C-alpha positions in Angstrom: 27.1 22.0 56.8 30.7 22.8 57.7 31.7 19.1 57.6 30.0 18.7 54.2 31.7 21.8 52.8 35.1 20.6 54.1 34.7 17.2 52.5 33.6 18.8 49.3 36.6 21.2 49.2 38.9 18.3 49.8 37.4 16.4 46.9 37.7 19.4 44.7 41.3 19.8 45.7 42.0 16.2 44.8 40.2 16.6 41.5 42.2 19.7 40.6 45.4 17.8 41.6 44.5 15.0 39.2 43.6 17.4 36.5 47.1 19.0 36.9 48.8 15.6 36.8 46.9 14.5 33.7 47.6 17.8 32.0 51.3 17.4 32.7 51.1 13.8 31.4 49.6 15.1 28.2 52.2 17.9 27.8 55.0 15.3 28.4 54.0 13.5 25.2 55.4 16.4 23.2 58.6 16.9 25.2 59.6 13.5 26.4 58.2 10.9 24.0 58.8 12.4 20.6 62.0 10.4 19.9 60.7 7.2 21.4 57.4 7.5 19.6 59.0 7.8 16.2 61.2 4.7 16.6 58.7 2.5 14.6 59.8 4.4 11.5 63.1 2.6 11.3 63.3 -0.3 13.7 62.2 -3.1 11.4 63.9 -1.6 8.4 67.3 -1.5 10.3 66.8 -5.0 11.8 66.0 -6.8 8.5 68.7 -4.9 6.7 71.1 -7.6 7.7 71.6 -10.0 4.8 72.3 -12.8 7.2 68.7 -12.9 8.3 66.6 -15.0 6.0 62.9 -15.6 6.0 61.0 -18.9 6.4 57.4 -19.7 5.9 57.0 -20.2 9.6 57.8 -16.5 10.2 60.2 -17.4 13.0 62.4 -14.5 12.2 59.6 -11.9 12.2 58.1 -13.3 15.4 61.5 -13.5 17.0 62.1 -9.8 16.3 58.7 -8.9 17.6 59.3 -10.9 20.8 62.7 -9.1 21.3 61.0 -5.7 20.7 58.2 -6.5 23.2 60.5 -7.7 26.0 63.0 -4.9 25.4 60.3 -2.3 25.7 59.0 -4.0 28.8 62.3 -4.5 30.6 64.2 -1.3 29.8 61.7 1.7 29.6 58.9 0.2 31.7 60.7 -1.8 34.4 64.1 -0.1 34.7 63.1 3.6 34.1 59.5 3.8 35.1 59.7 1.7 38.3 63.3 2.2 39.4 65.4 4.9 37.9 62.7 7.7 38.1 62.9 7.3 41.9 66.5 8.4 41.9 65.7 12.0 41.2 67.9 14.9 42.5 65.3 17.2 44.1 63.0 16.6 41.2 65.7 16.6 38.5 66.9 13.7 36.4 69.6 12.6 34.0 73.2 11.5 34.2 74.3 14.6 36.1 71.5 14.2 38.6 72.9 10.8 39.5 76.4 12.2 39.6 75.3 15.1 41.8 73.6 12.7 44.2 76.8 10.6 44.5 79.0 13.7 44.9 77.0 14.9 47.8 76.7 11.6 49.6 80.4 10.8 49.1 81.6 14.4 49.5 83.1 14.4 46.1 83.1 17.6 43.9 84.5 18.3 40.5 85.8 21.7 41.7 87.6 22.2 45.1 85.8 25.5 46.1 83.3 23.8 48.3 82.3 25.2 51.7 80.6 24.0 54.8 77.7 26.4 54.1 77.0 24.5 50.9 76.0 21.4 52.8 73.4 23.5 54.7 71.4 24.3 51.6 67.8 23.2 51.7 68.1 21.1 48.6 71.4 19.5 49.5 69.5 16.5 51.2 72.4 14.3 52.3 72.0 11.2 54.4 68.3 11.8 54.9 68.0 8.1 55.7 70.5 8.4 58.5 74.2 7.5 58.8 75.3 4.1 57.5 76.9 1.5 59.7 80.7 1.6 59.6 80.7 -2.1 58.9 78.5 -1.8 55.9 79.8 -2.0 52.3 78.2 1.3 51.5 80.2 3.1 54.2 83.5 1.5 53.1 82.7 2.4 49.4 82.0 6.0 50.5 85.3 6.2 52.4 87.2 4.9 49.4 85.6 7.5 47.1 86.4 10.3 49.6 90.1 9.2 50.0 91.1 8.1 46.5 91.2 10.6 43.7 91.5 7.9 41.1 88.0 6.7 42.0 86.7 10.3 42.0 88.1 10.8 38.5 86.7 7.5 37.3 83.2 8.7 38.5 83.6 12.0 36.7 84.8 10.3 33.5 81.9 7.9 33.7 79.4 10.8 33.9 81.2 12.7 31.1 81.1 9.6 28.8 77.3 9.6 29.3 77.2 13.4 28.5 79.4 12.9 25.4 77.1 10.2 24.1 74.0 12.4 24.7 75.6 15.1 22.6 76.4 12.6 19.9 72.8 11.5 20.0 71.9 15.1 19.5 73.7 14.9 16.1 72.4 11.4 15.1 68.8 11.4 16.2 67.6 14.4 14.1 69.3 12.8 11.1 67.8 9.3 11.4 64.3 10.6 12.5 63.9 13.1 9.7 65.4 10.8 7.1 63.2 7.9 8.1 60.1 10.1 8.0 60.9 11.6 4.6 61.8 8.1 3.2 58.0 7.6 2.9 58.4 9.4 -0.4 60.3 6.4 -1.9 57.1 4.6 -2.4 56.0 7.2 -4.9 59.0 7.1 -7.2 61.6 4.8 -8.8 64.4 3.5 -6.6 67.1 5.2 -8.7 65.5 8.6 -7.9 65.6 8.2 -4.1 69.0 9.9 -3.5 68.0 12.9 -5.6 64.8 13.5 -3.7 65.0 12.0 -0.2 68.4 13.4 0.8 67.8 17.1 -0.3 64.4 17.2 1.4 65.8 15.7 4.6 68.6 18.2 4.6 66.2 21.1 4.0 64.0 20.0 6.9 67.1 19.7 9.1 68.4 23.2 8.2 65.0 24.7 8.9 64.9 22.8 12.3 68.3 24.2 13.4 67.7 27.7 11.9 64.6 28.1 14.0 66.3 27.2 17.3 67.1 30.8 18.3 63.4 31.6 18.4 62.9 29.1 21.1 60.1 26.5 21.4 57.8 28.5 23.8 55.9 30.0 20.9 55.1 26.7 19.2 55.5 24.4 22.1 51.8 24.1 22.6 51.7 22.2 19.2 54.2 19.5 20.3 51.8 17.4 22.5 49.0 17.4 19.9 51.4 16.3 17.1 52.8 13.4 19.1 49.3 12.5 20.3 48.0 12.3 16.8 51.1 10.4 15.7 50.7 7.8 18.5 47.0 7.5 17.6 47.9 6.9 13.9 50.5 4.2 14.5 48.3 2.4 17.0 45.2 2.5 14.8 47.2 1.4 11.7 48.8 -1.4 13.8 45.4 -2.6 15.1 44.1 -2.6 11.5 47.1 -4.7 10.3 46.7 -7.1 13.2 43.0 -7.7 12.4 43.4 -7.7 8.6 46.7 -9.7 8.2 47.4 -11.9 11.2 45.2 -11.8 14.3 47.4 -14.4 16.0 50.5 -12.3 15.9 50.2 -11.6 19.6 51.5 -15.1 20.3 55.0 -13.8 19.4 55.3 -12.1 22.8 56.3 -15.5 24.2 60.0 -15.6 25.0 60.3 -18.9 23.2 60.3 -17.0 19.9 63.5 -15.1 20.9 65.3 -18.4 21.5 64.0 -19.8 18.2 65.2 -16.6 16.4 68.7 -16.8 17.9 69.0 -20.5 17.3 67.9 -20.2 13.7 69.8 -17.0 12.7 72.8 -17.5 15.0 75.4 -14.8 14.3 73.1 -12.9 11.9 70.5 -12.7 14.6 72.9 -11.4 17.2 74.1 -8.7 14.8 70.5 -7.7 14.2 70.1 -6.8 17.8 71.6 -3.5 17.1 68.6 -2.7 15.0 66.1 -4.1 17.5 67.7 -2.0 20.2 66.5 1.2 18.4 63.0 0.5 19.7 64.1 2.0 23.1 65.9 5.0 21.7 64.6 8.1 23.6 63.9 6.1 26.8 66.6 8.1 28.6 64.5 11.3 28.0 62.0 10.0 30.6 64.6 10.5 33.2 66.5 13.4 31.7 63.4 15.5 31.4 62.1 14.7 34.8 62.7 18.3 36.0 60.0 19.6 33.7 57.3 17.2 34.9 56.4 14.9 37.8 57.2 11.3 38.2 53.5 10.4 38.2 52.8 12.3 35.0 55.6 10.6 33.1 54.5 7.2 34.4 50.9 7.8 33.4 51.9 9.0 29.9 54.1 6.1 29.2 52.1 3.3 30.8 48.7 4.3 29.3 49.6 6.0 26.1 53.1 5.5 24.7 53.7 1.8 25.7 50.4 0.5 24.3 50.7 2.5 21.1 54.2 1.3 20.4 53.2 -2.3 21.0 50.3 -2.1 18.6 52.5 -0.4 16.0 55.2 -3.1 16.2 52.7 -5.9 16.3 50.9 -4.4 13.2 54.1 -4.2 11.3 55.0 -7.8 12.2 51.5 -8.9 11.2 51.9 -7.2 7.8 55.4 -8.6 7.2 54.4 -12.1 8.1 52.1 -12.1 5.0 54.0 -9.8 2.7 57.7 -10.3 3.4 59.9 -10.3 0.2 63.6 -9.9 0.9 65.9 -7.9 3.2 67.3 -5.9 0.3 63.8 -4.6 -0.7 63.4 -1.0 0.1 59.7 -1.6 0.8 60.5 -3.4 4.1 60.0 -0.2 6.1 57.2 1.4 8.1 55.3 3.0 5.3 54.6 -0.2 3.3 52.4 -1.4 6.2 50.3 1.9 5.9 47.2 1.6 3.8 47.9 3.4 0.5 45.2 6.0 0.9 46.6 7.1 4.2 50.3 7.3 3.3 50.4 11.0 2.5 48.6 12.2 5.7 50.7 9.8 7.7 53.9 11.0 6.0 53.1 14.6 6.9 52.4 13.7 10.5 55.5 11.5 10.7 57.7 14.4 9.5 56.1 16.7 12.1 56.6 14.1 14.8 60.2 13.6 13.8 60.8 17.3 14.0 59.3 17.4 17.5 61.4 14.4 18.6 64.5 16.0 17.2 63.7 19.3 18.9 63.6 17.6 22.2 67.0 16.0 21.8 68.5 19.3 20.6 67.2 21.1 23.6 68.5 18.3 25.8 71.9 18.7 24.2 72.0 22.4 25.0 71.0 21.5 28.6 73.7 18.9 29.1 76.4 21.3 27.7 75.3 23.9 30.2 75.6 21.4 33.0 79.0 20.4 31.9 80.1 24.0 31.8 78.7 24.6 35.3 80.9 21.7 36.5 84.0 23.3 34.8 84.1 20.4 32.3 83.2 22.4 29.1 84.5 25.7 27.7 82.2 28.7 28.4 79.7 29.3 25.7 77.1 32.0 25.1 73.8 30.9 26.6 70.6 32.6 25.4 67.4 32.3 27.4 64.6 32.1 24.8 61.8 32.3 27.3 61.3 34.3 30.5 58.4 32.1 31.6 59.4 28.5 30.7 62.2 27.1 32.8 65.2 25.7 31.0 64.5 27.0 27.5 68.0 27.9 26.4 69.8 28.3 23.1 73.5 28.1 22.5 74.4 29.6 19.1 77.8 28.0 18.6 76.7 24.5 19.5 73.6 24.8 17.4 75.5 25.5 14.2 78.1 22.8 15.0 75.3 20.3 15.5 73.6 21.3 12.3 76.8 20.9 10.2 77.6 17.5 11.7 74.0 16.4 11.3 74.0 17.4 7.7 77.4 15.7 7.2 76.3 12.3 8.5 73.0 12.5 6.6 74.8 13.2 3.3 77.6 10.8 4.0 75.5 7.8 5.0 72.4 8.5 2.8 70.4 5.7 4.5 69.0 4.8 7.9 71.0 1.5 8.2 74.4 3.1 9.1 72.7 5.9 10.9 70.9 3.3 13.0 74.2 1.6 13.9 75.7 5.0 15.0 72.6 6.1 16.9 72.1 2.7 18.6 75.6 2.7 20.0 75.2 6.2 21.5 71.8 5.3 23.0 72.9 2.1 24.6 76.1 3.6 26.0 74.1 6.3 27.8 71.9 3.5 29.3 74.9 1.5 30.5 76.3 4.6 32.2 72.9 5.2 33.9 72.9 1.5 35.0 76.4 1.8 36.5 75.7 5.1 38.3 72.3 3.8 39.5 73.9 0.8 41.2 76.1 3.2 43.2 73.1 5.3 44.1 71.4 2.2 45.5 74.3 1.6 47.9 75.5 5.1 48.7 72.2 7.1 48.6 69.5 4.6 49.3 71.5 2.6 51.8 70.3 -0.7 50.3 72.1 -4.0 50.3 75.1 -4.4 48.0 73.5 -7.6 46.7 70.5 -5.5 45.4 73.0 -3.2 43.6 74.8 -6.2 42.1 71.5 -7.8 41.0 70.4 -4.5 39.4 73.7 -4.1 37.4 73.8 -7.8 36.6 70.2 -8.0 35.3 70.0 -4.7 33.3 73.7 -4.5 32.6 73.7 -8.0 30.9 70.8 -7.1 28.6 72.3 -3.7 27.7 75.8 -5.2 27.2 74.3 -7.7 24.8 72.9 -4.9 22.7 76.1 -2.9 23.2 78.2 -5.7 21.7 75.8 -6.0 18.8 76.1 -2.3 18.1 79.9 -2.2 18.6 80.4 -5.0 16.0 79.1 -2.5 13.4 82.1 -0.2 14.1 83.1 0.1 10.4 79.4 0.4 9.3 78.6 3.6 11.1 79.1 2.8 14.8 82.5 4.6 14.7 80.7 8.0 14.4 79.5 8.3 18.1 82.9 6.9 19.3 84.8 9.5 17.3 82.5 12.3 18.4 82.7 11.2 22.1 86.5 10.9 21.9 86.9 14.5 20.6 84.4 15.7 23.3 86.2 13.8 26.0 89.5 15.3 25.1 87.9 18.8 25.1 86.2 18.2 28.5 89.1 16.6 30.2 91.6 19.2 29.1 89.3 22.0 30.0 88.6 20.5 33.4 92.4 19.9 34.0 93.2 23.5 33.0 90.4 24.8 35.2 91.8 22.9 38.2 95.4 24.1 37.5 94.1 27.7 37.2 92.3 27.4 40.5 95.4 26.0 42.2 97.4 28.9 40.8 94.9 31.4 42.1 95.2 29.8 45.6 99.0 29.9 45.5 99.0 33.5 44.4 96.4 34.8 46.8 97.3 37.4 49.4 96.9 37.0 53.1 93.9 39.0 54.6 96.1 40.0 57.6 98.6 41.6 55.2 95.8 43.6 53.6 94.2 44.7 56.9 97.7 45.6 58.2 97.7 48.5 55.7 94.9 50.2 57.6 91.4 51.3 56.5 92.8 53.2 53.5 94.7 50.1 52.4 97.7 52.4 51.7 96.0 53.6 48.5 93.7 56.4 47.4 90.0 55.4 47.9 87.9 57.0 45.3 84.1 57.2 45.2 82.1 54.2 43.8 81.9 50.5 44.2 84.6 48.2 43.0 83.7 44.6 42.4 86.5 42.1 41.9 85.4 38.9 40.4 87.3 35.9 41.5 86.8 32.1 41.9 88.3 32.1 45.4 85.9 31.7 48.3 88.6 33.0 50.8 91.6 35.2 50.7 92.5 38.1 48.5 93.1 37.3 44.8 96.4 38.1 43.2 94.8 40.3 40.6 93.9 42.9 43.3 97.5 43.4 44.3 98.5 43.4 40.6 96.0 46.1 40.0 96.8 48.4 42.9 100.5 48.0 42.3 100.1 49.6 38.8 97.2 52.0 39.8 97.5 52.9 43.5 93.8 53.8 43.9 90.6 52.0 44.4 87.0 52.5 45.3 85.6 53.5 48.6 83.5 50.2 48.8 85.3 47.1 47.7 83.4 43.7 47.0 85.1 40.4 46.3 82.6 38.6 44.2 82.7 34.8 43.7 80.0 33.2 41.4 80.2 29.4 41.8 78.1 26.3 41.2 77.2 23.7 43.8 76.2 20.0 43.3 72.5 20.6 43.5 70.1 21.3 40.6 68.7 24.5 42.1 69.6 27.0 44.8 66.7 28.8 46.3 66.6 32.6 46.0 66.6 33.1 49.8 69.9 31.1 50.0 71.6 32.6 46.9 73.9 35.1 48.5 76.6 34.4 51.2 77.8 37.7 52.5 80.7 38.5 54.8 82.9 41.4 55.9 86.7 41.5 55.6 88.1 43.3 58.6 86.0 45.8 60.6 83.3 48.0 59.1 85.6 50.9 58.6 87.5 49.1 55.9 84.4 48.8 53.7 85.5 45.4 52.4 83.0 42.7 51.7 83.0 39.2 50.3 80.0 38.0 48.4 79.6 34.4 47.2 76.7 33.8 44.8 75.7 30.1 44.5 73.9 28.5 41.6 72.8 24.9 41.0 73.8 23.1 37.8 70.4 23.7 36.3 69.9 27.2 37.5 69.3 30.0 35.1 72.0 32.7 35.5 70.8 35.7 33.7 73.2 38.6 33.1 70.9 41.5 33.8 70.9 44.6 35.9 68.6 43.0 38.5 71.6 40.9 39.6 73.5 44.1 40.4 70.6 45.4 42.4 70.3 42.1 44.3 74.0 42.2 45.0 73.9 45.7 46.5 70.7 45.0 48.4 72.1 41.9 49.9 75.2 43.7 51.2 72.8 46.4 52.6 70.7 43.8 54.3 73.9 42.2 55.7 74.9 45.6 57.1 71.5 46.3 58.5 71.1 43.0 60.2 74.5 43.1 61.7 77.3 40.7 60.7 77.8 39.5 64.3 74.2 38.8 65.1 72.8 35.6 63.8 69.2 34.9 64.6 67.3 31.6 64.2 66.1 32.8 60.8 69.6 33.7 59.6 72.4 31.2 59.1 76.0 32.1 59.8 79.2 30.2 58.9 82.9 30.5 59.5 84.8 30.8 56.2 88.6 30.8 57.0 88.2 33.2 59.9 85.5 35.2 58.1 82.0 35.3 59.3 79.6 34.6 56.4 75.8 35.1 56.5 73.2 33.7 54.2 71.2 36.6 52.7 68.4 36.1 50.2 67.6 38.4 47.2 65.5 41.5 47.8 62.5 39.8 46.1 62.3 36.9 48.5 60.8 38.9 51.4 59.2 42.2 52.1 61.1 42.7 55.4 64.5 43.0 53.6 66.2 46.1 52.3 64.8 47.3 49.0 66.3 49.6 46.4 64.6 52.4 44.6 65.9 54.7 41.9 64.5 58.1 41.1 65.5 61.3 39.3 65.7 64.1 41.9 66.3 67.8 41.6 65.6 69.0 45.1 67.0 68.5 48.5 65.6 66.0 50.9 66.3 64.8 54.4 68.7 62.0 55.0 66.3 60.0 57.0 62.5 60.1 57.4 59.9 57.8 58.8 57.0 56.2 56.9 54.2 54.1 58.3 56.2 50.9 58.3 59.5 51.6 56.6 62.4 54.0 56.8 64.0 55.5 53.8 67.7 56.3 53.6 68.7 58.6 50.8 72.0 60.0 49.6 72.7 63.8 50.1 70.6 66.0 47.8 72.4 66.8 44.5 72.7 70.2 43.0 71.6 69.1 39.5 69.4 66.4 37.9 70.8 62.9 38.5 69.8 59.4 39.3 69.2 59.0 43.0 69.5 55.7 44.8 67.6 55.1 48.1 67.3 52.1 50.4 64.0 51.3 51.9 64.6 49.5 55.1 62.2 47.8 57.5 61.2 49.7 60.7 62.4 46.9 62.9 65.0 46.4 64.1 66.3 49.9 64.7 69.6 50.8 63.2 72.4 52.6 65.0 74.4 55.6 63.8 77.4 53.5 62.6 75.1 51.2 60.6 73.3 54.2 59.1 76.6 55.8 58.0 77.7 52.5 56.4 74.5 52.2 54.5 74.8 55.9 53.5 78.3 55.4 52.1 77.2 52.3 50.2 74.3 54.2 48.7 76.5 57.1 47.7 79.0 54.7 46.1 76.1 53.0 44.2 75.0 56.3 42.8 78.5 57.0 41.4 78.6 53.6 39.7 80.0 50.1 39.9 83.3 49.1 38.3 84.0 45.4 37.7 87.6 44.2 37.8 87.8 41.0 35.8 90.8 38.7 36.1 92.1 37.2 32.8 94.6 34.5 33.7 96.8 32.9 31.1 98.7 29.7 31.7 101.8 28.2 30.3 103.5 24.9 31.1 106.8 25.2 33.0 110.1 24.4 31.4 110.8 20.7 31.9 107.1 19.7 31.8 106.2 16.6 29.9 105.2 16.7 26.3 101.6 15.7 27.1 101.3 18.5 29.7 102.7 21.1 27.3 100.3 20.0 24.5 97.4 20.1 26.9 98.1 23.5 28.5 100.0 25.4 25.8 98.0 24.3 22.8 94.6 22.6 23.5 93.6 24.6 26.6 94.9 27.9 25.2 93.1 27.3 21.9 89.8 26.5 23.8 90.3 29.6 26.1 90.8 31.9 23.2 87.8 30.6 21.2 85.4 30.3 24.1 83.5 33.0 26.0 85.4 34.7 28.7 84.2 34.3 32.3 80.7 35.6 32.8 80.1 39.2 33.5 78.2 39.3 36.7 75.6 41.6 35.2 74.7 43.3 31.9 76.6 46.5 32.5 74.3 49.5 32.9 75.2 53.1 32.0 76.6 53.7 35.5 78.8 50.5 35.4 82.1 49.8 33.8 84.5 46.9 33.4 88.3 46.6 33.6 90.3 43.5 32.7 93.5 42.6 34.6 95.7 40.0 33.0 98.1 37.6 34.8 100.4 34.8 33.6 100.7 31.5 35.5 103.4 28.9 35.0 101.9 25.5 35.9 
């Protein structure tokens, strides 16, 4: 009986596991495949918009386009992304920055120079899990070159930023072409001269509504996304199957590669130029990798292989079957998707198409917010306000400034171009550029991270790079016909990102040059030569060692400071997520009588950093736990690191374990003992107040026992917390030195300062409570 029950429970567990995978595959349809699923709306229309492509009775042109579509869908999304690229995840996360993060860790390259040895000990760091490479291997030599040469490091960063810029550009162009293509179904119900007076206003209205609703988040209506895309895929596959049977059952023969060669031989330059339109059939493929963090590899593979891929093939074959019997001329507006839809179904399909276009646009807009957040985490984008629209769904963020800029630019390109032809040229170039960047980074991952042969990497970049370069050249030749838009957008964004990154590095270098020696500070004695007042003073800095110059600047003008002093550094590390139990790195500056602490808070580039009071409580509890456990005692469960002669200890948040110090706040009006014992915990309280006030108490585990000095230190920390927390925030301004080059003066004095003044200041560590305050200290650096 026990054996049978064990087998039965194992089968039930596998069944539940498969249920979860299938549910994730279903949900991924609404998040990942909205953009890719709506591509049949405009692929054929953009491809046959080229006047150089004629039409013969043999239908070689139509069959050739279908053959290109089939093999492009098979090679790029299916072979490249599903079978290869998805395996290059960064602890479950995907996208351009996931590949960049992997390369940074394996080659010891970082966008910011504030790395520590403790960062490499993070659980999710995962470096050289396959073992060290041979010193004679090409991968080892390439790794050494990346570590030594800053030019190669900058090239790697620029390559990742180019991909990020094109993703942002796609966030402008995809909503425009998707919505405009969906709404264009109305053109079959009116005269051609009325199109611009109906199609464009309705498209703009839908786009305005789409961006206006972003601040509500998608968690309230997200459950509708998967059903909408599912219904849409069912519609296009059913209509495609109908067209195949009704118009041309033998259209499947066009999947033969020979039709591609016939097409290029017959159309020559016109056929090559039309590849920019054919390439639109894979727009949205990058989302399979970029959104990997929300789903599993298996769920994405199942959704594409068994739902999206067959539906798209049936849709494109159905359109080709219809056109092979009803083709008129490339200038005819009835060459698009809707003409192949049976007339009785056009209105329902139009409504579903608009909804599917909105879902696909929503996904790329959310992806744009995410990529900007990641750029900001790497110090490559000005700080912006990030609003978390859902406390339950990971990664649901909203950036107000970016949202309205995207909306204005999206409306501008829609009104300016007024058709999907030029929008297709612009969107195609953005999409294929991102894919080329992924191919280049992936080839490096194969050598540096997977430790595979260099010939395998060369074969990967040669095979996929050649195909994508062919499409890239066909898109680039349309520079004056719309392809200039993503280039212009990316150029502006690259200038912004590079200048901001350059200014950030210069500011960090200035902070290091102006920092004060710890020995000098400790030489002043426990009082630091100033008046120590009650409370906790938190000095926010980007330095992971040393004393920031803003502290000496502050005490020089106001010779008083708080009884407990914390130097707080909030930094990002090249991993997607940092676990809560490894979030805080705590150390003591000097002996315990100085009451000086250093706290380094680490976040991954995809982590959610919420500005709330819980962070403040976690900060104080982490310091209390550090005091309780003893800074010099490092057990097997606690990691310690040397940080420039400072002993740093990894301390998790209070919520990660019950055997850590907890904080409780009460309103007290009577005296109580300083220390009393409970069944399994001890409670340390501050002295009883005379009047009503908020009391803070630490609940500490019974074991290990704490000595008198530790109890006094905890008591003082608790008293200081009751008085309140004051945050000293440094506001550094930079100016180019006299004699600097014109380029440097323009970058620092004009562009960087303009971005600094119009961006959000450095993050407050918490949302200030009634007992907290903030003070800004300004400094001027000449760089």
